[in-house]
TORGUDO-105414 format. One record per residue (C-alpha): x, y, z. Coordinates in pm, 1 decimal, decimal comma, padded with zeros to 6 digits, always signed. Layout:
BEGIN
@px: X&py: Y&pz: Z
...
***
This chain:
BEGIN
@px: +00042,0&py: +00034,8&pz: +00028,9
@px: +00247,9&py: +00222,2&pz: +00086,8
@px: +00439,0&py: +00190,7&pz: -00259,3
@px: +00105,3&py: +00221,3&pz: -00437,9
@px: +00071,1&py: +00560,0&pz: -00235,6
@px: +00419,1&py: +00663,1&pz: -00334,6
@px: +00394,8&py: +00598,6&pz: -00660,9
@px: -00004,7&py: +00749,4&pz: -00728,6
@px: +00185,2&py: +01097,5&pz: -00551,3
@px: +00472,0&py: +01060,7&pz: -00787,2
@px: +00249,3&py: +01016,2&pz: -01079,2
@px: +00011,9&py: +01332,6&pz: -00973,3
@px: +00341,6&py: +01529,0&pz: -00928,7
@px: +00447,2&py: +01422,3&pz: -01298,7
@px: +00098,7&py: +01512,3&pz: -01462,8
@px: +00053,1&py: +01852,8&pz: -01270,3
@px: +00403,9&py: +01943,7&pz: -01347,6
@px: +00370,6&py: +01824,4&pz: -01729,7
@px: +00043,7&py: +02039,9&pz: -01746,4
@px: +00176,0&py: +02323,0&pz: -01615,4
@px: +00423,6&py: +02326,8&pz: -01882,4
@px: +00234,2&py: +02245,1&pz: -02160,3
@px: +00060,7&py: +02575,0&pz: -02038,3
@px: +00347,6&py: +02792,0&pz: -02103,2
@px: +00495,6&py: +02904,6&pz: -02439,3
@px: +00796,7&py: +02758,4&pz: -02541,1
@px: +01116,8&py: +02962,7&pz: -02547,0
@px: +01067,5&py: +03057,1&pz: -02884,7
@px: +00736,0&py: +03221,6&pz: -02839,7
@px: +00564,9&py: +03506,1&pz: -02767,9
@px: +00258,5&py: +03578,3&pz: -02521,1
@px: +00167,3&py: +03906,5&pz: -02386,9
@px: -00125,0&py: +03932,4&pz: -02175,5
@px: -00329,5&py: +04274,7&pz: -02196,3
@px: -00600,9&py: +04392,3&pz: -01972,6
@px: -00731,6&py: +04745,5&pz: -02047,4
@px: -01014,5&py: +04893,3&pz: -01876,7
@px: -01234,5&py: +05126,2&pz: -02109,4
@px: -01283,2&py: +04859,6&pz: -02369,8
@px: -01484,2&py: +04545,6&pz: -02384,4
@px: -01642,3&py: +04298,6&pz: -02697,7
@px: -01443,6&py: +04417,7&pz: -02893,2
@px: -01102,9&py: +04352,7&pz: -03141,7
@px: -00736,7&py: +04480,8&pz: -03085,8
@px: -00441,7&py: +04470,8&pz: -03280,9
@px: -00058,9&py: +04438,9&pz: -03251,5
@px: +00131,9&py: +04659,9&pz: -03507,7
@px: +00491,5&py: +04728,2&pz: -03540,6
@px: +00745,0&py: +05028,9&pz: -03674,7
@px: +00922,5&py: +04934,9&pz: -04000,8
@px: +01092,9&py: +05266,0&pz: -04086,2
@px: +00823,1&py: +05534,6&pz: -04095,4
@px: +00533,1&py: +05277,2&pz: -04175,1
@px: +00332,8&py: +05051,7&pz: -03920,6
@px: +00262,3&py: +04709,7&pz: -04012,2
@px: -00008,5&py: +04485,7&pz: -03870,3
@px: +00154,8&py: +04187,3&pz: -03650,7
@px: -00116,3&py: +04019,5&pz: -03483,5
@px: -00499,6&py: +04048,7&pz: -03347,1
@px: -00651,6&py: +03974,1&pz: -03079,9
@px: -01035,7&py: +03960,9&pz: -02955,8
@px: -01126,0&py: +04130,3&pz: -02616,9
@px: -01380,8&py: +03991,4&pz: -02349,1
@px: -01598,5&py: +04158,5&pz: -02134,8
@px: -01371,1&py: +04292,2&pz: -01883,6
@px: -01118,9&py: +04439,8&pz: -02117,4
@px: -00860,0&py: +04123,6&pz: -02107,0
@px: -00697,7&py: +03997,7&pz: -02438,2
@px: -00366,0&py: +03773,1&pz: -02525,1
@px: -00159,5&py: +03856,2&pz: -02824,8
@px: +00037,0&py: +03486,0&pz: -02892,7
@px: +00247,4&py: +03326,3&pz: -03176,3
@px: +00491,5&py: +03035,4&pz: -03181,0
@px: +00740,3&py: +03235,9&pz: -03342,3
@px: +00953,5&py: +03534,4&pz: -03134,3
@px: +00859,0&py: +03890,6&pz: -03218,3
@px: +01163,3&py: +04067,6&pz: -03392,9
@px: +01264,8&py: +04295,7&pz: -03106,3
@px: +01105,9&py: +04737,4&pz: -03190,6
@px: +00889,7&py: +04906,6&pz: -03046,0
@px: +00505,0&py: +04792,7&pz: -03169,3
@px: +00178,8&py: +04941,1&pz: -03088,4
@px: -00130,0&py: +04799,1&pz: -02903,4
@px: -00418,9&py: +04966,3&pz: -03117,3
@px: -00759,5&py: +05002,2&pz: -02992,2
@px: -01037,5&py: +05138,9&pz: -03130,2
@px: -01117,7&py: +05447,6&pz: -03277,9
@px: -00801,7&py: +05403,5&pz: -03392,4
@px: -00602,3&py: +05445,7&pz: -03020,6
@px: -00295,6&py: +05292,5&pz: -02920,0
@px: -00009,8&py: +05284,5&pz: -02673,8
@px: +00342,5&py: +05178,3&pz: -02756,4
@px: +00540,6&py: +04862,1&pz: -02596,8
@px: +00899,9&py: +04742,4&pz: -02613,2
@px: +00960,9&py: +04421,6&pz: -02745,7
@px: +01282,4&py: +04274,2&pz: -02661,5
@px: +01446,3&py: +03941,9&pz: -02517,6
@px: +01154,6&py: +03875,9&pz: -02301,1
@px: +00818,5&py: +03831,7&pz: -02500,5
@px: +00638,7&py: +03679,7&pz: -02163,6
@px: +00471,5&py: +03971,3&pz: -01965,0
@px: +00135,5&py: +04157,6&pz: -01921,3
@px: +00014,8&py: +04480,6&pz: -01884,5
@px: -00248,5&py: +04649,4&pz: -01771,7
@px: -00393,7&py: +05008,9&pz: -01811,8
@px: -00686,4&py: +05234,4&pz: -01874,8
@px: -00817,6&py: +05455,3&pz: -02151,5
@px: -00810,2&py: +05744,6&pz: -01929,5
@px: -00461,8&py: +05758,5&pz: -01922,8
@px: -00243,9&py: +05480,2&pz: -02068,6
@px: +00097,0&py: +05583,8&pz: -01890,2
@px: -00066,3&py: +05654,8&pz: -01574,4
@px: -00242,2&py: +05366,7&pz: -01488,4
@px: +00008,9&py: +05119,7&pz: -01653,3
@px: +00129,1&py: +04847,5&pz: -01487,4
@px: +00363,6&py: +04569,1&pz: -01607,9
@px: +00431,6&py: +04213,6&pz: -01496,4
@px: +00715,6&py: +04009,1&pz: -01614,8
@px: +00925,0&py: +04265,1&pz: -01865,8
@px: +01180,1&py: +04489,1&pz: -01729,7
@px: +01197,0&py: +04707,0&pz: -02069,8
@px: +00859,0&py: +04780,3&pz: -02002,5
@px: +00866,0&py: +04847,2&pz: -01672,0
@px: +01141,8&py: +05140,2&pz: -01733,9
@px: +00972,8&py: +05217,3&pz: -02084,3
@px: +00686,2&py: +05339,3&pz: -01853,8
@px: +00901,7&py: +05489,5&pz: -01564,0
@px: +01027,1&py: +05719,5&pz: -01822,1
@px: +00724,9&py: +05790,4&pz: -01950,6
@px: +00557,7&py: +05876,3&pz: -01631,2
@px: +00800,8&py: +06095,5&pz: -01529,6
@px: +00823,6&py: +06291,6&pz: -01880,1
@px: +00423,7&py: +06323,1&pz: -01815,4
@px: +00427,9&py: +06479,4&pz: -01493,7
@px: +00660,2&py: +06710,6&pz: -01585,9
@px: +00522,9&py: +06803,0&pz: -01948,5
@px: +00138,7&py: +06857,1&pz: -01689,3
@px: +00382,4&py: +07075,0&pz: -01484,5
@px: +00501,7&py: +07295,2&pz: -01838,9
@px: +00135,6&py: +07304,6&pz: -01950,4
@px: +00051,7&py: +07478,0&pz: -01584,7
@px: +00333,6&py: +07654,1&pz: -01608,7
@px: +00182,9&py: +07780,1&pz: -01994,1
@px: -00123,6&py: +07867,5&pz: -01853,8
@px: -00063,4&py: +08068,2&pz: -01562,5
@px: +00172,7&py: +08317,8&pz: -01779,1
@px: -00155,0&py: +08376,6&pz: -02016,0
@px: -00317,2&py: +08444,6&pz: -01713,9
@px: -00083,9&py: +08662,3&pz: -01518,2
@px: +00202,2&py: +08794,8&pz: -01773,9
@px: +00348,8&py: +08998,6&pz: -01507,1
@px: +00510,0&py: +08714,4&pz: -01349,4
@px: +00609,7&py: +08540,3&pz: -01663,3
@px: +00987,1&py: +08572,4&pz: -01643,8
@px: +00963,2&py: +08432,3&pz: -01268,1
@px: +00720,8&py: +08131,3&pz: -01449,2
@px: +00966,9&py: +08111,4&pz: -01683,0
@px: +01255,8&py: +08042,5&pz: -01501,4
@px: +01070,9&py: +07748,2&pz: -01358,8
@px: +00989,5&py: +07612,9&pz: -01702,2
@px: +01408,0&py: +07592,9&pz: -01730,4
@px: +01399,4&py: +07471,3&pz: -01405,4
@px: +01190,3&py: +07169,4&pz: -01499,8
@px: +01342,4&py: +07130,0&pz: -01828,2
@px: +01701,6&py: +07083,4&pz: -01657,8
@px: +01573,7&py: +06842,5&pz: -01444,9
@px: +01416,7&py: +06653,1&pz: -01712,4
@px: +01745,0&py: +06641,0&pz: -01892,6
@px: +01949,8&py: +06555,8&pz: -01605,7
@px: +01660,8&py: +06224,3&pz: -01542,8
@px: +01726,4&py: +06140,5&pz: -01884,7
@px: +02071,8&py: +06133,5&pz: -01877,3
@px: +02101,1&py: +05912,5&pz: -01515,6
@px: +01814,6&py: +05694,3&pz: -01669,5
@px: +02054,2&py: +05614,7&pz: -01979,3
@px: +02313,9&py: +05559,9&pz: -01776,1
@px: +02208,8&py: +05359,4&pz: -01537,2
@px: +02009,6&py: +05127,6&pz: -01775,5
@px: +02275,7&py: +05082,9&pz: -02016,3
@px: +02172,0&py: +04740,1&pz: -02119,2
@px: +01851,9&py: +04789,4&pz: -02171,5
@px: +01683,4&py: +04806,0&pz: -02540,8
@px: +01473,8&py: +05132,0&pz: -02453,4
@px: +01787,9&py: +05297,0&pz: -02358,6
@px: +01942,6&py: +05238,5&pz: -02695,0
@px: +01556,4&py: +05399,5&pz: -02812,7
@px: +01636,9&py: +05671,6&pz: -02588,4
@px: +01991,5&py: +05766,8&pz: -02635,0
@px: +01945,4&py: +05747,7&pz: -03014,3
@px: +01690,9&py: +06018,7&pz: -03011,2
@px: +01897,3&py: +06279,7&pz: -02836,0
@px: +02008,2&py: +06552,9&pz: -02968,8
@px: +02377,1&py: +06623,9&pz: -03037,0
@px: +02571,6&py: +06853,2&pz: -02766,0
@px: +02723,3&py: +07128,0&pz: -02979,2
@px: +02996,6&py: +07275,8&pz: -02800,5
@px: +03105,5&py: +07660,4&pz: -02823,4
@px: +03267,0&py: +07768,1&pz: -03162,9
@px: +03656,6&py: +07858,8&pz: -03101,0
@px: +03793,1&py: +08183,0&pz: -03192,9
@px: +03986,1&py: +08231,2&pz: -03466,8
@px: +04304,1&py: +08393,1&pz: -03569,6
@px: +04122,4&py: +08705,8&pz: -03654,0
@px: +03898,4&py: +08705,9&pz: -03374,9
@px: +03648,0&py: +08592,5&pz: -03479,5
@px: +03392,4&py: +08288,3&pz: -03391,7
@px: +03428,3&py: +08023,6&pz: -03651,5
@px: +03091,5&py: +08041,4&pz: -03803,9
@px: +03096,8&py: +07676,9&pz: -03991,5
@px: +03220,1&py: +07499,1&pz: -03660,9
@px: +02899,6&py: +07445,7&pz: -03506,5
@px: +02771,2&py: +07325,5&pz: -03821,2
@px: +03044,1&py: +07057,8&pz: -03912,1
@px: +03085,9&py: +06942,5&pz: -03577,6
@px: +02712,5&py: +06859,3&pz: -03583,7
@px: +02685,7&py: +06669,3&pz: -03863,0
@px: +03000,3&py: +06482,9&pz: -03837,0
@px: +02870,9&py: +06359,3&pz: -03489,0
@px: +02523,3&py: +06345,1&pz: -03593,7
@px: +02501,6&py: +05961,7&pz: -03578,8
@px: +02709,8&py: +05922,0&pz: -03254,1
@px: +02412,7&py: +05816,5&pz: -03056,8
@px: +02347,1&py: +05524,6&pz: -03298,1
@px: +02423,6&py: +05202,1&pz: -03207,4
@px: +02387,1&py: +05066,8&pz: -03608,4
@px: +02490,4&py: +04667,8&pz: -03482,8
@px: +02161,6&py: +04680,2&pz: -03354,0
@px: +01887,0&py: +04556,1&pz: -03588,6
@px: +01591,9&py: +04627,9&pz: -03338,4
@px: +01618,2&py: +05066,9&pz: -03391,8
@px: +01465,8&py: +04993,7&pz: -03762,8
@px: +01160,8&py: +04896,7&pz: -03547,6
@px: +01111,5&py: +05226,3&pz: -03409,0
@px: +01009,4&py: +05562,0&pz: -03522,1
@px: +01338,6&py: +05707,6&pz: -03467,5
@px: +01585,5&py: +05560,1&pz: -03719,4
@px: +01404,3&py: +05657,4&pz: -03997,8
@px: +01424,4&py: +05984,8&pz: -03857,0
@px: +01734,9&py: +06039,3&pz: -03829,7
@px: +01864,5&py: +05934,9&pz: -04144,4
@px: +01581,3&py: +06077,2&pz: -04338,0
@px: +01707,5&py: +06450,1&pz: -04110,5
@px: +02033,2&py: +06379,3&pz: -04209,7
@px: +02026,2&py: +06385,7&pz: -04580,9
@px: +01740,7&py: +06598,0&pz: -04660,0
@px: +01836,0&py: +06930,7&pz: -04430,8
@px: +02225,4&py: +06874,8&pz: -04347,6
@px: +02347,9&py: +06818,8&pz: -04712,3
@px: +02344,5&py: +07031,5&pz: -05024,5
@px: +02068,4&py: +06851,9&pz: -05256,4
@px: +02295,5&py: +06820,7&pz: -05548,2
@px: +02398,8&py: +06420,9&pz: -05693,0
@px: +02791,0&py: +06485,5&pz: -05605,5
@px: +02714,3&py: +06554,9&pz: -05240,3
@px: +02404,2&py: +06315,1&pz: -05186,0
@px: +02574,4&py: +06016,5&pz: -05342,9
@px: +02907,9&py: +06052,7&pz: -05105,1
@px: +02661,9&py: +06103,8&pz: -04821,0
@px: +02401,4&py: +05802,1&pz: -04859,2
@px: +02734,6&py: +05596,2&pz: -04930,6
@px: +02874,0&py: +05753,3&pz: -04591,2
@px: +02534,6&py: +05656,6&pz: -04407,2
@px: +02514,9&py: +05296,2&pz: -04579,2
@px: +02844,9&py: +05200,5&pz: -04476,3
@px: +02752,8&py: +05259,4&pz: -04121,4
@px: +02462,9&py: +05081,2&pz: -04161,8
@px: +02611,9&py: +04745,8&pz: -04271,7
@px: +02667,3&py: +04661,9&pz: -03950,2
@px: +02333,0&py: +04536,4&pz: -03969,0
@px: +02187,9&py: +04375,7&pz: -04228,4
@px: +01829,7&py: +04497,6&pz: -04157,6
@px: +01992,7&py: +04898,3&pz: -04139,0
@px: +02136,9&py: +04801,7&pz: -04466,0
@px: +01841,7&py: +04681,2&pz: -04649,4
@px: +01667,7&py: +04993,5&pz: -04526,5
@px: +01915,4&py: +05216,6&pz: -04588,0
@px: +01949,7&py: +05105,3&pz: -04929,5
@px: +01571,9&py: +05084,9&pz: -05045,2
@px: +01515,9&py: +05437,9&pz: -04835,0
@px: +01777,2&py: +05628,1&pz: -05065,2
@px: +01764,5&py: +05453,5&pz: -05357,5
@px: +01336,5&py: +05475,4&pz: -05365,6
@px: +01335,7&py: +05816,7&pz: -05210,4
@px: +01565,2&py: +05994,5&pz: -05530,1
@px: +01428,7&py: +05748,6&pz: -05810,9
@px: +01085,2&py: +05881,7&pz: -05716,9
@px: +01225,9&py: +06254,5&pz: -05679,8
@px: +01087,9&py: +06495,0&pz: -05883,2
@px: +01382,9&py: +06732,9&pz: -05870,2
@px: +01571,5&py: +06719,9&pz: -06125,4
@px: +01915,5&py: +06594,5&pz: -06198,3
@px: +01850,7&py: +06295,9&pz: -05911,2
@px: +01852,7&py: +05979,9&pz: -06104,0
@px: +02174,0&py: +06035,0&pz: -06100,3
@px: +02140,3&py: +05883,3&pz: -05752,2
@px: +01935,6&py: +05596,0&pz: -05863,1
@px: +02242,0&py: +05491,4&pz: -06109,5
@px: +02446,3&py: +05523,9&pz: -05840,0
@px: +02290,0&py: +05298,2&pz: -05605,9
@px: +02195,4&py: +05068,5&pz: -05831,7
@px: +02579,6&py: +05047,3&pz: -06008,2
@px: +02733,6&py: +05025,5&pz: -05649,2
@px: +02509,7&py: +04832,0&pz: -05439,3
@px: +02208,9&py: +04651,4&pz: -05647,2
@px: +02374,7&py: +04552,3&pz: -05966,3
@px: +02660,5&py: +04389,8&pz: -05698,0
@px: +02693,6&py: +04126,1&pz: -05435,8
@px: +02606,7&py: +04407,6&pz: -05193,0
@px: +02254,8&py: +04366,7&pz: -05231,4
@px: +02172,2&py: +03994,0&pz: -05143,7
@px: +01767,4&py: +04022,4&pz: -05151,8
@px: +01645,9&py: +04068,3&pz: -05441,2
@px: +01671,2&py: +03755,6&pz: -05737,5
@px: +01780,8&py: +03757,9&pz: -06077,2
@px: +01446,0&py: +03933,7&pz: -06243,1
@px: +01478,8&py: +04203,9&pz: -06037,1
@px: +01874,4&py: +04292,6&pz: -06071,3
@px: +01818,1&py: +04293,4&pz: -06468,7
@px: +01552,0&py: +04544,6&pz: -06411,8
@px: +01757,6&py: +04782,6&pz: -06248,7
@px: +02098,8&py: +04731,8&pz: -06454,7
@px: +01803,3&py: +04799,4&pz: -06769,1
@px: +01682,6&py: +05120,5&pz: -06608,8
@px: +02094,9&py: +05183,7&pz: -06481,7
@px: +02193,6&py: +05129,5&pz: -06868,1
@px: +01935,8&py: +05390,7&pz: -06995,2
@px: +01933,0&py: +05679,2&pz: -06746,7
@px: +02326,7&py: +05678,5&pz: -06748,8
@px: +02370,4&py: +05853,7&pz: -07090,8
@px: +02084,5&py: +06089,1&pz: -07036,3
@px: +02199,5&py: +06217,1&pz: -06689,2
@px: +02257,6&py: +06627,7&pz: -06663,3
@px: +02619,8&py: +06735,8&pz: -06773,5
@px: +02665,4&py: +06451,3&pz: -06972,2
@px: +02701,3&py: +06496,7&pz: -07374,6
@px: +02355,2&py: +06339,6&pz: -07496,5
@px: +02343,9&py: +06052,1&pz: -07739,2
@px: +02260,2&py: +06137,4&pz: -08124,9
@px: +01986,3&py: +06127,1&pz: -08325,4
@px: +01957,6&py: +06056,1&pz: -08668,8
@px: +01631,2&py: +06204,6&pz: -08784,9
@px: +01500,0&py: +06296,6&pz: -09145,5
@px: +01285,2&py: +06648,0&pz: -09193,9
@px: +00941,6&py: +06676,5&pz: -09368,0
@px: +01127,6&py: +06648,8&pz: -09697,0
@px: +01284,8&py: +06326,6&pz: -09601,7
@px: +01603,1&py: +06497,9&pz: -09558,5
@px: +01841,0&py: +06317,3&pz: -09281,2
@px: +01942,4&py: +06575,7&pz: -08978,0
@px: +02107,4&py: +06426,8&pz: -08691,6
@px: +02140,7&py: +06589,9&pz: -08359,0
@px: +02482,7&py: +06656,7&pz: -08401,0
@px: +02494,0&py: +06863,8&pz: -08714,3
@px: +02261,0&py: +07129,7&pz: -08547,9
@px: +02436,9&py: +07426,8&pz: -08431,7
@px: +02315,3&py: +07644,3&pz: -08207,2
@px: +02411,8&py: +07818,0&pz: -07892,9
@px: +02131,4&py: +07635,5&pz: -07723,4
@px: +01927,4&py: +07350,9&pz: -07828,1
@px: +01552,2&py: +07271,0&pz: -07714,1
@px: +01487,0&py: +06913,9&pz: -07799,4
@px: +01131,4&py: +06801,6&pz: -07780,6
@px: +00984,1&py: +06428,3&pz: -07814,5
@px: +00592,7&py: +06451,8&pz: -07921,6
@px: +00261,8&py: +06302,3&pz: -08046,6
@px: +00081,8&py: +06486,4&pz: -08289,9
@px: -00220,2&py: +06293,8&pz: -08136,9
@px: -00134,0&py: +06354,5&pz: -07800,9
@px: -00391,3&py: +06566,5&pz: -07617,4
@px: -00148,3&py: +06751,9&pz: -07417,9
@px: +00112,4&py: +06799,3&pz: -07671,4
@px: -00134,2&py: +06956,8&pz: -07881,2
@px: -00140,1&py: +07259,0&pz: -07618,5
@px: +00237,3&py: +07241,7&pz: -07524,6
@px: +00403,4&py: +07244,5&pz: -07856,6
@px: +00238,8&py: +07554,6&pz: -07987,5
@px: +00297,4&py: +07725,0&pz: -07667,5
@px: +00652,5&py: +07620,8&pz: -07714,9
@px: +00618,6&py: +07783,2&pz: -08087,0
@px: +00542,1&py: +08116,1&pz: -07911,1
@px: +00835,9&py: +08048,9&pz: -07644,0
@px: +01060,1&py: +07994,9&pz: -07985,1
@px: +00966,6&py: +08291,3&pz: -08213,7
@px: +00992,5&py: +08505,0&pz: -07864,4
@px: +01390,5&py: +08360,2&pz: -07783,5
@px: +01520,5&py: +08234,8&pz: -08114,9
@px: +01734,0&py: +08598,8&pz: -08150,9
@px: +01908,2&py: +08439,7&pz: -07834,1
@px: +02089,0&py: +08150,8&pz: -08048,6
@px: +01782,2&py: +07854,2&pz: -07938,0
@px: +01697,4&py: +07595,6&pz: -08194,6
@px: +01424,0&py: +07374,4&pz: -08161,7
@px: +01494,5&py: +07006,3&pz: -08292,2
@px: +01116,8&py: +06878,5&pz: -08232,1
@px: +01085,5&py: +06518,7&pz: -08298,5
@px: +00760,7&py: +06345,9&pz: -08350,9
@px: +00741,0&py: +05956,7&pz: -08217,2
@px: +00474,0&py: +05888,3&pz: -08510,3
@px: +00588,0&py: +05612,7&pz: -08727,0
@px: +00285,7&py: +05789,5&pz: -08949,2
@px: +00340,9&py: +06121,0&pz: -09055,3
@px: +00061,2&py: +06272,9&pz: -09213,7
@px: -00100,6&py: +06399,1&pz: -08874,0
@px: +00226,3&py: +06517,8&pz: -08787,0
@px: +00316,1&py: +06720,9&pz: -09125,3
@px: -00081,1&py: +06818,2&pz: -09075,1
@px: +00034,1&py: +06996,9&pz: -08685,9
@px: +00334,1&py: +07145,0&pz: -08823,8
@px: +00141,5&py: +07304,9&pz: -09094,7
@px: -00188,3&py: +07411,5&pz: -08920,9
@px: +00077,6&py: +07538,6&pz: -08612,7
@px: +00308,7&py: +07702,7&pz: -08788,5
@px: +00602,1&py: +07555,2&pz: -08629,4
@px: +00815,6&py: +07687,3&pz: -08941,4
@px: +01047,5&py: +07773,0&pz: -08680,4
@px: +01135,3&py: +07463,3&pz: -08532,2
@px: +01374,9&py: +07185,2&pz: -08724,3
@px: +01079,1&py: +06935,3&pz: -08765,1
@px: +01197,4&py: +06573,6&pz: -08775,1
@px: +01050,5&py: +06188,8&pz: -08730,6
@px: +01211,9&py: +05883,2&pz: -08732,7
@px: +01147,5&py: +05796,5&pz: -09117,7
@px: +01448,7&py: +05539,3&pz: -09191,4
@px: +01407,1&py: +05402,8&pz: -08817,4
@px: +01782,8&py: +05459,2&pz: -08697,3
@px: +01711,4&py: +05586,7&pz: -08358,9
@px: +01527,1&py: +05384,7&pz: -08143,6
@px: +01454,6&py: +05716,2&pz: -07936,9
@px: +01187,5&py: +05579,5&pz: -07649,5
@px: +01466,8&py: +05332,9&pz: -07499,0
@px: +01754,8&py: +05597,9&pz: -07611,5
@px: +01603,8&py: +05893,1&pz: -07474,4
@px: +01366,7&py: +05733,7&pz: -07229,4
@px: +01037,5&py: +05823,0&pz: -07361,4
@px: +00798,4&py: +05658,3&pz: -07182,3
@px: +00570,8&py: +05972,6&pz: -07213,7
@px: +00496,7&py: +06257,3&pz: -07428,4
@px: +00614,2&py: +06544,3&pz: -07441,9
@px: +00968,3&py: +06533,0&pz: -07330,8
@px: +01212,3&py: +06812,6&pz: -07342,7
@px: +01587,3&py: +06799,6&pz: -07311,3
@px: +01791,7&py: +07167,1&pz: -07347,2
@px: +02127,0&py: +07107,9&pz: -07438,6
@px: +02454,4&py: +07356,7&pz: -07506,1
@px: +02622,4&py: +07404,8&pz: -07784,0
@px: +02864,4&py: +07091,0&pz: -07706,2
@px: +02551,3&py: +06855,4&pz: -07678,7
@px: +02570,5&py: +06869,0&pz: -07326,1
@px: +02248,0&py: +06836,9&pz: -07119,1
@px: +02187,7&py: +07086,1&pz: -06900,1
@px: +01795,0&py: +07026,6&pz: -06810,8
@px: +01555,4&py: +06785,6&pz: -06900,0
@px: +01192,0&py: +06697,5&pz: -06824,0
@px: +01072,7&py: +07062,4&pz: -06774,6
@px: +00729,7&py: +07156,1&pz: -06867,4
@px: +00704,3&py: +07504,9&pz: -07130,3
@px: +00601,3&py: +07678,4&pz: -06902,6
@px: +00900,2&py: +07634,5&pz: -06699,2
@px: +01150,4&py: +07720,2&pz: -07012,6
@px: +01176,4&py: +08083,7&pz: -06932,6
@px: +01260,0&py: +08104,3&pz: -06567,9
@px: +01545,5&py: +07846,6&pz: -06683,5
@px: +01682,6&py: +08063,9&pz: -06936,7
@px: +01626,9&py: +08400,0&pz: -06836,6
@px: +01704,5&py: +08376,4&pz: -06436,1
@px: +01910,7&py: +07992,7&pz: -06460,3
@px: +02126,7&py: +08058,3&pz: -06740,1
@px: +02133,9&py: +08468,1&pz: -06725,9
@px: +02027,6&py: +08453,1&pz: -07097,6
***
């Protein structure tokens, strides 16, 4: 009997322990339990930042007491996540190494009523937010006091400055004490660089460029480029975007140099590297600013057409290659490709045979509604400024010359060099990247490309203000 009793007790203990273990998530899973007072019988979502976007990651049903759980079979990539409630309300949480924890809060004030169990990252995160919230309310109170009583504004302002210093001190202490936390990296990355006073030059004046140069050189000091998780915060995108758009001259040569600088730093993390290459390429490939296609060509050659980028297949790589091959000869400052086109009498008039200080080369379609409006406007412009040394090499893209010749006669385009591809010598659609009409290129006397894809209404500003014609 004693043996049987001992056996049964041991067996029962095993069953209890087995069930307990079976109920717990495995180490490679996640389970985030939440209770939000103020919502019930609804659906909530878990989303994550990625660059400057947010993406849905999980969905959970909320019971009648505001309880819900996000759970999955694979650990979540680290970062800052959003718990999205009905009405597009949300609060943020930290996803780091520990992914089994619980939170409880209230819709009245997510930060004030937040209680966290099992996640030191989130405990510290909300301690920080709570402190900032408290001081923020204090500042708002001071602002209201200034509006009510302007006489005491100086005293109140001093109090606001004191609070601001307190916040700065708290932030520095927080980062120092909690240096091992991911959230600390996020806070540190969002900090502005402290710029020292400019030194005095030999002439007795302060170096006017010192602070800009120092700020730019140390701009990324607080960012750990080796940590993939930063891509899933709202901070990383803001930093790389601000750097390239506000601290760098917006000309292709400067931009390509600085983009390479940032991308080189990002190579410490595959995710950050991947994002930087994609983001900078996309930003300037789709830019409306003339000449920025040079950055696309640079990015394609340096990253996409080499082993630097290994996340695209051969088909996509081929498209990058073809696009770069088309755009490269058409970049600003390059000598334009020749065009072998014939006039209305069938006489061949190559582009390189045209002698003029400036050449406006326009590709158009006589059956295109927009061209029918723009080409006559170009004729008016040409009559006004032809004496300044401007010629128009006007190329019809149509294979049938009837509509083209009719339009030339009716709109009196007699000041143009009117040509078409009678002999199919020039594959101008590919050579000149003509995928819509009209398209304008402006060349100098050596056929170097000065501008492209301008509208007719922009020509006067370009020639008079830009070239000082």
